[in-house]
MDTraj code that builds the backbone (N, CA, C; nanometers):
import mdtraj as md
import numpy as np

residues = "MET SER ALA VAL LEU LYS LYS LEU LEU THR GLU LEU ARG GLY ASN ARG ARG LEU LEU ALA GLY LEU ALA ILE VAL ALA LEU VAL VAL VAL ILE GLU GLY GLY LEU ARG TRP SER ASP TRP LEU GLY ALA GLN GLN ILE THR LEU THR LYS LEU ARG ALA GLU LEU SER ASP LEU LYS THR HIS THR ARG ASP GLU ALA ALA LEU ARG THR ALA LEU SER GLN ALA GLN ARG MET GLY ASN ALA MET ASP ALA ARG LEU TRP SER VAL SER SER GLU ALA VAL GLY GLN ALA ARG MET LYS ASP TRP LEU THR ASP ILE VAL LYS ARG SER ILE ALA ASN GLN TYR ALA VAL THR LEU ALA ALA SER ARG GLU LEU GLY LYS PRO GLY ALA ALA ASP PRO SER GLY ALA GLN GLY SER VAL GLN GLY GLY THR ALA PRO THR LEU ARG GLU PHE ARG ALA THR VAL SER PHE GLN LEU THR PRO ARG ALA LEU GLU GLY VAL LEU LEU GLU ILE GLU GLY GLY GLU PRO PHE ALA ALA VAL GLU THR LEU LEU VAL LYS LYS GLN GLU ARG ARG VAL GLU LEU THR VAL ARG VAL ILE MET ARG ILE LYS ALA PRO SER HIS ALA".split()
xyz = np.array([
    [6.7465, 23.1021, 9.1755],
    [6.7993, 22.9814, 9.1114],
    [6.8106, 22.8688, 9.2124],
    [6.8494, 22.9032, 9.3325],
    [6.8628, 22.8045, 9.4383],
    [6.7265, 22.7490, 9.4772],
    [6.6241, 22.8329, 9.4783],
    [6.4892, 22.7878, 9.5141],
    [6.4346, 22.6927, 9.4093],
    [6.4587, 22.7229, 9.2830],
    [6.4107, 22.6355, 9.1740],
    [6.4767, 22.4998, 9.1832],
    [6.6086, 22.4989, 9.2079],
    [6.6816, 22.3728, 9.2179],
    [6.6327, 22.2903, 9.3351],
    [6.6047, 22.3582, 9.4491],
    [6.5551, 22.2852, 9.5656],
    [6.4180, 22.2257, 9.5366],
    [6.3328, 22.3029, 9.4662],
    [6.1991, 22.2538, 9.4326],
    [6.2066, 22.1323, 9.3420],
    [6.3052, 22.1354, 9.2423],
    [6.3218, 22.0229, 9.1494],
    [6.3693, 21.8989, 9.2235],
    [6.4615, 21.9163, 9.3145],
    [6.5106, 21.8018, 9.3914],
    [6.4005, 21.7438, 9.4791],
    [6.3150, 21.8329, 9.5330],
    [6.2043, 21.7844, 9.6165],
    [6.1065, 21.7028, 9.5342],
    [6.0759, 21.7513, 9.4132],
    [5.9850, 21.6765, 9.3257],
    [6.0451, 21.5409, 9.2863],
    [6.1791, 21.5389, 9.2602],
    [6.2440, 21.4122, 9.2210],
    [6.2397, 21.3113, 9.3353],
    [6.2579, 21.3620, 9.4582],
    [6.2537, 21.2692, 9.5722],
    [6.1123, 21.2128, 9.5896],
    [6.0163, 21.2936, 9.5563],
    [5.8806, 21.2462, 9.5728],
    [5.8328, 21.1602, 9.4570],
    [5.8969, 21.1652, 9.3446],
    [5.8562, 21.0878, 9.2260],
    [5.9610, 20.9805, 9.2003],
    [5.9374, 20.8634, 9.2528],
    [6.0348, 20.7541, 9.2394],
    [6.0504, 20.7052, 9.0955],
    [5.9353, 20.7084, 9.0198],
    [5.9453, 20.6622, 8.8804],
    [6.0384, 20.7524, 8.7991],
    [6.0228, 20.8829, 8.8190],
    [6.1091, 20.9757, 8.7465],
    [6.2548, 20.9594, 8.7881],
    [6.2760, 20.9380, 8.9147],
    [6.4119, 20.9189, 8.9646],
    [6.4743, 20.7923, 8.9070],
    [6.3940, 20.6865, 8.8996],
    [6.4450, 20.5616, 8.8434],
    [6.4751, 20.5776, 8.6951],
    [6.3883, 20.6549, 8.6247],
    [6.4130, 20.6759, 8.4814],
    [6.5407, 20.7518, 8.4567],
    [6.5617, 20.8550, 8.5367],
    [6.6855, 20.9313, 8.5218],
    [6.8086, 20.8452, 8.5505],
    [6.7956, 20.7591, 8.6507],
    [6.9080, 20.6707, 8.6845],
    [6.9396, 20.5766, 8.5691],
    [6.8305, 20.5244, 8.5059],
    [6.8509, 20.4335, 8.3923],
    [6.9174, 20.5070, 8.2769],
    [6.8722, 20.6295, 8.2489],
    [6.9329, 20.7081, 8.1405],
    [7.0805, 20.7330, 8.1686],
    [7.1098, 20.7688, 8.2951],
    [7.2495, 20.7936, 8.3312],
    [7.3344, 20.6675, 8.3144],
    [7.2756, 20.5519, 8.3512],
    [7.3483, 20.4247, 8.3374],
    [7.3759, 20.3925, 8.1911],
    [7.2733, 20.4169, 8.1068],
    [7.2911, 20.3912, 7.9629],
    [7.4019, 20.4785, 7.9053],
    [7.4007, 20.6064, 7.9465],
    [7.5048, 20.6977, 7.8984],
    [7.6434, 20.6502, 7.9409],
    [7.6549, 20.6059, 8.0675],
    [7.7842, 20.5567, 8.1162],
    [7.8287, 20.4325, 8.0401],
    [7.7346, 20.3382, 8.0185],
    [7.7680, 20.2142, 7.9473],
    [7.8112, 20.2440, 7.8041],
    [7.7346, 20.3330, 7.7376],
    [7.7682, 20.3670, 7.5985],
    [7.9062, 20.4328, 7.5902],
    [7.9334, 20.5205, 7.6843],
    [8.0649, 20.5836, 7.6872],
    [8.1762, 20.4833, 7.7103],
    [8.1478, 20.3865, 7.8001],
    [8.2474, 20.2826, 7.8250],
    [8.2731, 20.1963, 7.7024],
    [8.1626, 20.1647, 7.6303],
    [8.1786, 20.0839, 7.5091],
    [8.2586, 20.1586, 7.4024],
    [8.2288, 20.2857, 7.3871],
    [8.3026, 20.3646, 7.2891],
    [8.4507, 20.3749, 7.3261],
    [8.4773, 20.3906, 7.4547],
    [8.6160, 20.3950, 7.5009],
    [8.6876, 20.2621, 7.4759],
    [8.6128, 20.1520, 7.5000],
    [8.6701, 20.0198, 7.4746],
    [8.7003, 19.9999, 7.3259],
    [8.6065, 20.0447, 7.2396],
    [8.6299, 20.0334, 7.0950],
    [8.7520, 20.1146, 7.0534],
    [8.7658, 20.2332, 7.1112],
    [8.8797, 20.3175, 7.0755],
    [9.0113, 20.2532, 7.1176],
    [9.0090, 20.1952, 7.2400],
    [9.1301, 20.1268, 7.2859],
    [9.1641, 20.0075, 7.1967],
    [9.0571, 19.9323, 7.1546],
    [9.0802, 19.8178, 7.0667],
    [9.1405, 19.8595, 6.9330],
    [9.0865, 19.9690, 6.8769],
    [9.1397, 20.0189, 6.7502],
    [9.2850, 20.0617, 6.7654],
    [9.3146, 20.1277, 6.8763],
    [9.4521, 20.1697, 6.8994],
    [9.5452, 20.0501, 6.9157],
    [9.4954, 19.9452, 6.9796],
    [9.5758, 19.8244, 6.9982],
    [9.6043, 19.7574, 6.8634],
    [9.5023, 19.7518, 6.7765],
    [9.5215, 19.6933, 6.6437],
    [9.6240, 19.7738, 6.5639],
    [9.6130, 19.9055, 6.5696],
    [9.7086, 19.9917, 6.4992],
    [9.8499, 19.9709, 6.5513],
    [9.8632, 19.9606, 6.6836],
    [9.9939, 19.9387, 6.7438],
    [10.0525, 19.8042, 6.6996],
    [9.9683, 19.7014, 6.6950],
    [10.0146, 19.5690, 6.6513],
    [10.0636, 19.5730, 6.5068],
    [9.9894, 19.6425, 6.4192],
    [10.0302, 19.6547, 6.2787],
    [10.1633, 19.7278, 6.2664],
    [10.1787, 19.8346, 6.3424],
    [10.3031, 19.9111, 6.3370],
    [10.4216, 19.8265, 6.3838],
    [10.3993, 19.7482, 6.4907],
    [10.5066, 19.6613, 6.5388],
    [10.5442, 19.5567, 6.4335],
    [10.4439, 19.4998, 6.3645],
    [10.4699, 19.4009, 6.2601],
    [10.5476, 19.4630, 6.1436],
    [10.5073, 19.5839, 6.1037],
    [10.5776, 19.6515, 5.9950],
    [10.7215, 19.6828, 6.0340],
    [10.7424, 19.7234, 6.1582],
    [10.8771, 19.7513, 6.2056],
    [10.9621, 19.6247, 6.2061],
    [10.9025, 19.5122, 6.2483],
    [10.9744, 19.3855, 6.2489],
    [11.0116, 19.3427, 6.1076],
    [10.9159, 19.3590, 6.0128],
    [10.9451, 19.3256, 5.8730],
    [11.0564, 19.4126, 5.8181],
    [11.0540, 19.5401, 5.8526],
    [11.1571, 19.6318, 5.8047],
    [11.2944, 19.5907, 5.8560],
    [11.3013, 19.5523, 5.9840],
    [11.4290, 19.5081, 6.0398],
    [11.4760, 19.3796, 5.9732],
    [11.3815, 19.2870, 5.9452],
    [11.4173, 19.1614, 5.8803],
    [11.4715, 19.1865, 5.7411],
    [11.4026, 19.2732, 5.6646],
    [11.4479, 19.3031, 5.5290],
    [11.5842, 19.3704, 5.5314],
    [11.6070, 19.4546, 5.6320],
    [11.7365, 19.5210, 5.6432],
    [11.8466, 19.4193, 5.6674],
    [11.8192, 19.3218, 5.7553],
    [11.9183, 19.2167, 5.7809],
    [11.9394, 19.1325, 5.6568],
    [11.8322, 19.0982, 5.5844],
    [11.8446, 19.0180, 5.4635],
    [11.9264, 19.0913, 5.3587],
    [11.9039, 19.2215, 5.3454],
    [11.9781, 19.2990, 5.2457],
    [12.1270, 19.3014, 5.2803],
    [12.1571, 19.3154, 5.4082],
    [12.2976, 19.3161, 5.4491],
    [12.3622, 19.1803, 5.4221],
    [12.2882, 19.0724, 5.4527],
    [12.3417, 18.9379, 5.4270],
    [12.3610, 18.9154, 5.2772],
    [12.2667, 18.9645, 5.1969],
    [12.2776, 18.9494, 5.0515],
    [12.3979, 19.0250, 4.9976],
    [12.4181, 19.1466, 5.0481],
    [12.5341, 19.2240, 5.0037],
    [12.6645, 19.1540, 5.0410],
    [12.6684, 19.0944, 5.1598],
    [12.7886, 19.0217, 5.2023],
    [12.8140, 18.9001, 5.1140],
    [12.7052, 18.8252, 5.0832],
    [12.7196, 18.7070, 4.9982],
    [12.7661, 18.7457, 4.8577],
    [12.7091, 18.8534, 4.8043],
    [12.7498, 18.8994, 4.6717],
    [12.8957, 18.9432, 4.6703],
    [12.9375, 19.0100, 4.7767],
    [13.0768, 19.0537, 4.7855],
    [13.1713, 18.9340, 4.7920],
    [13.1344, 18.8315, 4.8702],
    [13.2173, 18.7113, 4.8787],
    [13.2226, 18.6388, 4.7455],
    [13.1078, 18.6288, 4.6776],
    [13.1049, 18.5629, 4.5472],
    [13.1908, 18.6372, 4.4453],
    [13.1868, 18.7699, 4.4521],
    [13.2683, 18.8492, 4.3601],
    [13.4172, 18.8280, 4.3857],
    [13.4556, 18.8224, 4.5141],
    [13.5968, 18.7983, 4.5462],
    [13.6404, 18.6601, 4.4988],
    [13.5537, 18.5605, 4.5200],
    [13.5878, 18.4264, 4.4733],
    [13.5987, 18.4225, 4.3212],
    [13.5055, 18.4919, 4.2546],
    [13.5096, 18.4962, 4.1082],
    [13.6364, 18.5629, 4.0575],
    [13.6782, 18.6708, 4.1229],
    [13.8013, 18.7390, 4.0834],
    [13.9229, 18.6499, 4.1041],
    [13.9226, 18.5751, 4.2176],
    [14.0350, 18.4851, 4.2450],
    [14.0416, 18.3728, 4.1423],
    [13.9256, 18.3179, 4.1062],
    [13.9229, 18.2127, 4.0048],
    [13.9648, 18.2668, 3.8688],
    [13.9172, 18.3856, 3.8369],
    [13.9509, 18.4445, 3.7074],
    [14.1002, 18.4722, 3.6959],
    [14.1629, 18.5095, 3.8100],
    [14.3063, 18.5365, 3.8082],
    [14.3865, 18.4097, 3.7805],
    [14.3325, 18.2938, 3.8198],
    [14.4027, 18.1666, 3.7985],
    [14.3624, 18.0978, 3.6686],
    [14.2727, 18.1595, 3.5946],
    [14.2244, 18.0981, 3.4714],
    [14.3142, 18.1391, 3.3553],
    [14.3895, 18.0438, 3.3036],
    [14.4781, 18.0734, 3.1913],
    [14.3967, 18.1074, 3.0673],
    [14.4448, 18.2022, 2.9911],
    [14.3829, 18.2387, 2.8635],
    [14.4799, 18.2035, 2.7512],
    [14.4329, 18.1220, 2.6588],
    [14.5155, 18.0801, 2.5452],
    [14.4390, 18.1051, 2.4162],
    [14.5112, 18.1084, 2.3063],
    [14.4485, 18.1406, 2.1782],
    [14.3888, 18.0197, 2.1081],
    [14.4321, 17.8987, 2.1453],
    [14.3811, 17.7791, 2.0783],
    [14.4012, 17.6569, 2.1673],
    [14.3420, 17.5457, 2.1256],
    [14.3582, 17.4209, 2.2002],
    [14.5033, 17.3752, 2.1983],
    [14.5683, 17.3885, 2.0847],
    [14.7074, 17.3444, 2.0737],
    [14.7975, 17.4234, 2.1680],
    [14.7750, 17.5531, 2.1779],
    [14.8539, 17.6352, 2.2694],
    [14.8283, 17.5930, 2.4139],
    [14.7013, 17.5616, 2.4473],
    [14.6684, 17.5155, 2.5814],
    [14.7346, 17.3833, 2.6152],
    [14.7356, 17.2912, 2.5204],
    [14.8012, 17.1614, 2.5429],
    [14.9499, 17.1808, 2.5697],
    [15.0136, 17.2661, 2.4890],
    [15.1579, 17.2881, 2.5058],
    [15.1876, 17.3547, 2.6401],
    [15.1063, 17.4490, 2.6780],
    [15.1293, 17.5191, 2.8048],
    [15.1109, 17.4255, 2.9228],
    [15.0106, 17.3392, 2.9153],
    [14.9867, 17.2449, 3.0247],
    [15.1031, 17.1464, 3.0376],
    [15.1537, 17.0975, 2.9238],
    [15.2641, 17.0010, 2.9293],
    [15.3894, 17.0657, 2.9865],
    [15.4197, 17.1882, 2.9444],
    [15.5377, 17.2582, 2.9978],
    [15.5240, 17.2793, 3.1485],
    [15.4042, 17.3166, 3.1926],
    [15.3816, 17.3422, 3.3351],
    [15.4006, 17.2156, 3.4181],
    [15.3422, 17.1042, 3.3738],
    [15.3544, 16.9786, 3.4482],
    [15.4978, 16.9264, 3.4453],
    [15.5656, 16.9451, 3.3347],
    [15.7050, 16.9005, 3.3257],
    [15.7927, 16.9774, 3.4234],
    [15.7701, 17.1084, 3.4328],
    [15.8461, 17.1893, 3.5287],
    [15.8194, 17.1445, 3.6724],
    [15.6949, 17.1057, 3.7010],
    [15.6596, 17.0630, 3.8369],
    [15.7342, 16.9366, 3.8761],
    [15.7310, 16.8359, 3.7907],
    [15.7971, 16.7095, 3.8262],
    [15.9485, 16.7273, 3.8344],
    [16.0032, 16.8169, 3.7556],
    [16.1477, 16.8411, 3.7635],
    [16.1833, 16.9103, 3.8951],
    [16.1043, 17.0088, 3.9355],
    [16.1320, 17.0781, 4.0613],
    [16.1116, 16.9866, 4.1819],
    [16.0244, 16.8876, 4.1669],
    [15.9952, 16.7953, 4.2772],
    [16.0898, 16.6766, 4.2785],
    [16.1922, 16.6801, 4.1988],
    [16.2924, 16.5726, 4.1918],
    [16.2244, 16.4380, 4.1652],
    [16.1336, 16.4370, 4.0699],
    [16.0654, 16.3123, 4.0335],
    [16.1397, 16.2477, 3.9171],
    [16.1876, 16.1265, 3.9393],
    [16.2643, 16.0556, 3.8370],
    [16.1734, 15.9689, 3.7515],
    [16.2231, 15.9384, 3.6312],
    [16.1510, 15.8517, 3.5370],
    [16.0061, 15.8989, 3.5177],
    [15.9906, 16.0244, 3.4921],
    [15.8564, 16.0822, 3.4795],
    [15.8084, 16.0771, 3.3347],
    [15.6772, 16.0866, 3.3211],
    [15.6146, 16.0935, 3.1883],
    [15.4889, 16.1780, 3.1998],
    [15.4670, 16.2631, 3.1018],
    [15.3476, 16.3475, 3.0958],
    [15.2731, 16.3141, 2.9668],
    [15.1511, 16.2606, 2.9806],
    [15.0714, 16.2195, 2.8652],
    [14.9452, 16.3033, 2.8578],
    [14.9293, 16.3755, 2.7488],
    [14.8127, 16.4627, 2.7328],
    [14.6938, 16.3850, 2.6777],
    [14.5752, 16.4212, 2.7231],
    [14.4505, 16.3630, 2.6726],
    [14.3764, 16.4691, 2.5921],
    [14.2756, 16.4238, 2.5179],
    [14.1965, 16.5177, 2.4388],
    [14.1206, 16.6118, 2.5320],
    [14.1134, 16.7374, 2.4949],
    [14.0406, 16.8351, 2.5751],
    [13.8949, 16.8383, 2.5310],
    [13.8135, 16.9056, 2.6105],
    [13.6729, 16.9203, 2.5737],
    [13.6222, 17.0550, 2.6213],
    [13.5249, 17.1048, 2.5482],
    [13.4635, 17.2319, 2.5867],
    [13.3672, 17.2081, 2.7014],
    [13.3742, 17.2898, 2.8031],
    [13.2854, 17.2731, 2.9180],
    [13.1411, 17.2984, 2.8766],
    [13.0538, 17.2145, 2.9303],
    [12.9120, 17.2277, 2.8968],
    [12.8700, 17.1381, 2.7835],
    [12.9661, 17.0712, 2.7184],
    [12.9341, 16.9786, 2.6106],
    [12.9699, 16.8371, 2.6533],
    [12.8880, 16.7377, 2.6213],
    [12.9184, 16.6000, 2.6601],
    [13.0334, 16.5443, 2.5795],
    [13.0973, 16.4401, 2.6342],
    [13.2038, 16.3747, 2.5602],
    [13.3393, 16.4239, 2.6067],
    [13.4406, 16.3453, 2.5775],
    [13.5747, 16.3788, 2.6214],
    [13.6452, 16.4730, 2.5265],
    [13.6015, 16.4821, 2.4042],
    [13.6734, 16.5633, 2.3085],
    [13.5768, 16.6293, 2.2133],
    [13.6204, 16.7368, 2.1554],
    [13.5429, 16.8092, 2.0556],
    [13.6242, 16.8111, 1.9278],
    [13.5875, 16.7326, 1.8264],
    [13.6691, 16.7214, 1.7066],
    [13.6953, 16.8553, 1.6402],
    [13.6065, 16.9500, 1.6554],
    [13.6261, 17.0793, 1.5904],
    [13.7343, 17.1614, 1.6567],
    [13.7723, 17.1245, 1.7840],
    [13.8754, 17.1981, 1.8544],
    [13.8254, 17.3329, 1.9009],
    [13.9154, 17.4082, 1.9567],
    [13.8765, 17.5375, 2.0105],
    [13.8447, 17.6374, 1.9023],
    [13.9061, 17.6210, 1.7851],
    [13.8846, 17.7188, 1.6807],
    [13.7399, 17.7240, 1.6382],
    [13.6743, 17.6077, 1.6387],
    [13.5359, 17.6044, 1.5970],
    [13.4451, 17.6808, 1.6899],
    [13.4833, 17.6938, 1.8170],
    [13.3989, 17.7613, 1.9139],
    [13.4140, 17.9117, 1.9096],
    [13.5173, 17.9605, 1.8408],
    [13.5389, 18.1042, 1.8386],
    [13.5198, 18.1633, 1.7001],
    [13.4994, 18.0789, 1.5996],
    [13.4787, 18.1306, 1.4667],
    [13.3506, 18.2113, 1.4614],
    [13.3570, 18.3246, 1.3977],
    [13.2375, 18.4056, 1.3789],
    [13.2007, 18.4865, 1.5006],
    [13.2885, 18.4900, 1.6036],
    [13.2572, 18.5677, 1.7231],
    [13.3811, 18.5844, 1.8078],
    [13.3717, 18.6697, 1.9057],
    [13.4867, 18.6970, 1.9913],
    [13.4637, 18.6485, 2.1336],
    [13.3524, 18.5837, 2.1588],
    [13.3229, 18.5389, 2.2949],
    [13.4169, 18.4253, 2.3340],
    [13.4870, 18.4353, 2.4476],
    [13.5758, 18.3272, 2.4898],
    [13.4965, 18.2077, 2.5396],
    [13.5567, 18.0897, 2.5322],
    [13.4949, 17.9682, 2.5830],
    [13.5887, 17.9035, 2.6839],
    [13.5302, 17.8260, 2.7744],
    [13.6086, 17.7524, 2.8730],
    [13.6313, 17.6108, 2.8230],
    [13.7539, 17.5640, 2.8412],
    [13.7884, 17.4318, 2.7929],
    [13.8641, 17.3556, 2.9017],
    [13.8359, 17.2279, 2.9098],
    [13.8972, 17.1422, 3.0105],
    [14.0085, 17.0594, 2.9471],
    [14.1285, 17.0737, 3.0008],
    [14.2451, 16.9992, 2.9531],
    [14.2823, 16.8947, 3.0581],
    [14.3196, 16.7769, 3.0110],
    [14.3567, 16.6680, 3.1018],
    [14.4920, 16.6104, 3.0621],
    [14.5598, 16.5586, 3.1631],
    [14.6886, 16.4930, 3.1392],
    [14.7129, 16.3911, 3.2486],
    [14.7906, 16.2889, 3.2144],
    [14.8316, 16.1882, 3.3115],
    [14.9804, 16.2049, 3.3386],
    [15.0148, 16.2123, 3.4647],
    [15.1541, 16.2294, 3.5058],
    [15.1950, 16.1063, 3.5860],
    [15.3060, 16.0464, 3.5490],
    [15.3568, 15.9314, 3.6230],
    [15.5054, 15.9533, 3.6522],
    [15.5496, 15.9010, 3.7665],
    [15.6897, 15.9168, 3.8053],
    [15.7228, 15.8144, 3.9125],
    [15.8523, 15.8016, 3.9414],
    [15.8989, 15.7068, 4.0420],
    [15.8545, 15.7532, 4.1806],
    [15.8046, 15.6569, 4.2617],
    [15.7488, 15.6902, 4.3918],
    [15.8578, 15.7188, 4.4937],
    [15.8550, 15.8402, 4.5474],
    [15.9319, 15.8777, 4.6660],
    [15.8436, 15.9756, 4.7444],
    [15.8518, 15.9748, 4.8764],
    [15.7679, 16.0676, 4.9547],
    [15.7894, 16.2125, 4.9152],
    [15.9119, 16.2525, 4.8908],
    [15.9401, 16.3919, 4.8564],
    [15.8778, 16.4284, 4.7216],
    [15.8928, 16.3396, 4.6247],
    [15.8393, 16.3685, 4.4910],
    [15.6873, 16.3755, 4.4937],
    [15.6234, 16.2812, 4.5623],
    [15.4766, 16.2786, 4.5666],
    [15.4217, 16.4033, 4.6355],
    [15.4779, 16.4373, 4.7502],
    [15.4305, 16.5557, 4.8225],
    [15.4525, 16.6826, 4.7408],
    [15.5696, 16.6937, 4.6800],
    [15.6004, 16.8133, 4.6030],
    [15.5091, 16.8313, 4.4832],
    [15.4822, 16.7241, 4.4110],
    [15.3965, 16.7322, 4.2927],
    [15.2543, 16.7716, 4.3315],
    [15.1997, 16.7071, 4.4347],
    [15.0625, 16.7371, 4.4763],
    [15.0478, 16.8830, 4.5222],
    [15.1434, 16.9303, 4.6023],
    [15.1353, 17.0672, 4.6509],
    [15.1470, 17.1683, 4.5370],
    [15.2325, 17.1421, 4.4423],
    [15.2524, 17.2355, 4.3314],
    [15.1300, 17.2403, 4.2398],
    [15.0658, 17.1258, 4.2193],
    [14.9487, 17.1236, 4.1304],
    [14.8303, 17.1933, 4.1965],
    [14.8004, 17.1556, 4.3201],
    [14.6826, 17.2110, 4.3868],
    [14.6987, 17.3595, 4.4200],
    [14.8195, 17.4025, 4.4495],
    [14.8401, 17.5422, 4.4853],
    [14.9126, 17.6212, 4.3797],
    [14.9152, 17.5703, 4.2595],
    [14.9907, 17.6346, 4.1537],
    [14.9195, 17.7508, 4.0883],
    [14.9798, 17.7979, 3.9815],
    [14.9291, 17.9170, 3.9131],
    [14.7950, 17.8956, 3.8448],
    [14.7752, 17.7887, 3.7677],
    [14.6482, 17.7758, 3.6945],
    [14.5358, 17.7208, 3.7807],
    [14.4148, 17.7214, 3.7236],
    [14.2982, 17.6652, 3.7913],
    [14.2990, 17.5144, 3.7641],
    [14.3661, 17.4383, 3.8536],
    [14.3913, 17.2965, 3.8300],
    [14.3506, 17.2139, 3.9504],
    [14.3349, 17.0822, 3.9282],
    [14.2985, 16.9902, 4.0356],
    [14.3451, 16.8501, 3.9991],
    [14.3806, 16.7726, 4.1027],
    [14.4150, 16.6309, 4.0837],
    [14.2863, 16.5503, 4.0926],
    [14.2516, 16.4816, 3.9852],
    [14.1268, 16.4040, 3.9830],
    [14.1451, 16.2630, 4.0367],
    [14.2496, 16.1936, 3.9937],
    [14.2737, 16.0567, 4.0403],
    [14.4203, 16.0435, 4.0808],
    [14.4426, 15.9547, 4.1775],
    [14.5782, 15.9289, 4.2255],
    [14.5934, 15.7791, 4.2473],
    [14.6895, 15.7199, 4.1771],
    [14.7121, 15.5753, 4.1862],
    [14.8577, 15.5505, 4.2229],
    [14.8780, 15.4754, 4.3324],
    [15.0124, 15.4397, 4.3769],
    [15.0331, 15.2904, 4.3504],
    [15.1292, 15.2604, 4.2663],
    [15.1628, 15.1210, 4.2337],
    [15.2827, 15.0803, 4.3187],
    [15.2528, 15.0094, 4.4283],
    [15.3576, 14.9774, 4.5254],
    [15.4615, 14.8810, 4.4680],
    [15.4148, 14.7820, 4.3932],
    [15.5098, 14.6841, 4.3399],
    [15.6066, 14.7488, 4.2408],
    [15.5534, 14.8384, 4.1589],
    [15.6386, 14.9054, 4.0607],
    [15.7032, 15.0313, 4.1183],
    [15.6575, 15.0696, 4.2380],
    [15.7061, 15.1911, 4.3033],
    [15.6926, 15.3114, 4.2099],
    [15.5693, 15.3260, 4.1597],
    [15.5407, 15.4383, 4.0714],
    [15.4089, 15.5047, 4.1127],
    [15.3965, 15.6317, 4.0792],
    [15.2757, 15.7094, 4.1051],
    [15.2179, 15.7537, 3.9715],
    [15.0860, 15.7429, 3.9614],
    [15.0182, 15.7875, 3.8392],
    [14.8974, 15.8725, 3.8809],
    [14.8906, 15.9927, 3.8327],
    [14.7794, 16.0811, 3.8683],
    [14.7268, 16.1540, 3.7451],
    [14.5966, 16.1838, 3.7524],
    [14.5301, 16.2561, 3.6443],
    [14.5061, 16.3996, 3.6888],
    [14.5445, 16.4922, 3.6039],
    [14.5342, 16.6347, 3.6349],
    [14.4364, 16.7003, 3.5381],
    [14.3546, 16.7894, 3.5918],
    [14.2594, 16.8648, 3.5097],
    [14.2878, 17.0134, 3.5239],
    [14.2930, 17.0828, 3.4127],
    [14.3166, 17.2271, 3.4108],
    [14.2088, 17.2930, 3.3246],
    [14.1469, 17.3983, 3.3767],
    [14.0475, 17.4747, 3.3015],
    [14.1155, 17.5981, 3.2429],
    [14.0959, 17.6184, 3.1133],
    [14.1534, 17.7345, 3.0448],
    [14.0453, 17.8064, 2.9659],
    [14.0739, 17.9335, 2.9410],
    [13.9840, 18.0156, 2.8591],
    [14.0427, 18.0277, 2.7191],
    [13.9640, 17.9882, 2.6199],
    [14.0063, 18.0014, 2.4809],
    [13.9533, 18.1336, 2.4279],
    [14.0445, 18.2217, 2.3928],
    [14.0064, 18.3536, 2.3438],
    [14.0318, 18.3634, 2.1947],
    [13.9390, 18.4278, 2.1258],
    [13.9559, 18.4478, 1.9825],
    [14.0692, 18.5457, 1.9577],
    [14.1494, 18.5236, 1.8551],
    [14.2577, 18.6175, 1.8265],
    [14.2015, 18.7545, 1.7909],
    [14.2659, 18.8576, 1.8409],
    [14.2195, 18.9932, 1.8131],
    [14.2615, 19.0357, 1.6737],
    [14.1732, 19.1084, 1.6067],
    [14.2021, 19.1564, 1.4719],
    [14.2219, 19.3067, 1.4764],
    [14.3264, 19.3526, 1.4093],
    [14.3535, 19.4957, 1.4067],
    [14.2524, 19.5686, 1.3215],
])
top = md.Topology()
chain = top.add_chain()
for i, resn in enumerate(residues, 1):
    res = top.add_residue(resn, chain, resSeq=i)
    for name in ("N", "CA", "C"):
        top.add_atom(name, md.element.get_by_symbol(name[0]), res)
traj = md.Trajectory(xyz[None], top)
């Protein structure tokens, strides 16, 4: 075996064309192998890039879901707090009476002298206009779904710092879902006039 190999090497040394051909074949094989290795590395790099992108998207969606859950939880808490302050009455007339009693109690506790509470026409939320001639009863006839109604009143009283501060604090932080819309101070007459808005839920009377 050693003699045959030596004879082959001797012939290759003597035949330059054959030696050059073998060298070219070996070079082609090396180049082709290198190209295939490069293609494999490129494919692996593309796969790695896709996996990284998918992982990033997954993390983003996870963060978005957590933020969404937090926002929904906050909205639910706010909704519960608003619902707890939303008065439920059986009719518009009952709502008007309750609002007047509430405002009267406020001005009395705030030591407001020469006070007056004037009720305005209410209106159903979502409908244009200041008043609904049909009243709350018309919105509940034929169904049990409650409706939201906006009640307004004007409160006026003699101006004193204690009375003004007390009335404003009691209205804004009071039991019902209420807000002061306008505030007018008449310095010459030393009187305060403010408009109050209260949202109430009109519920249909339950039938046995």
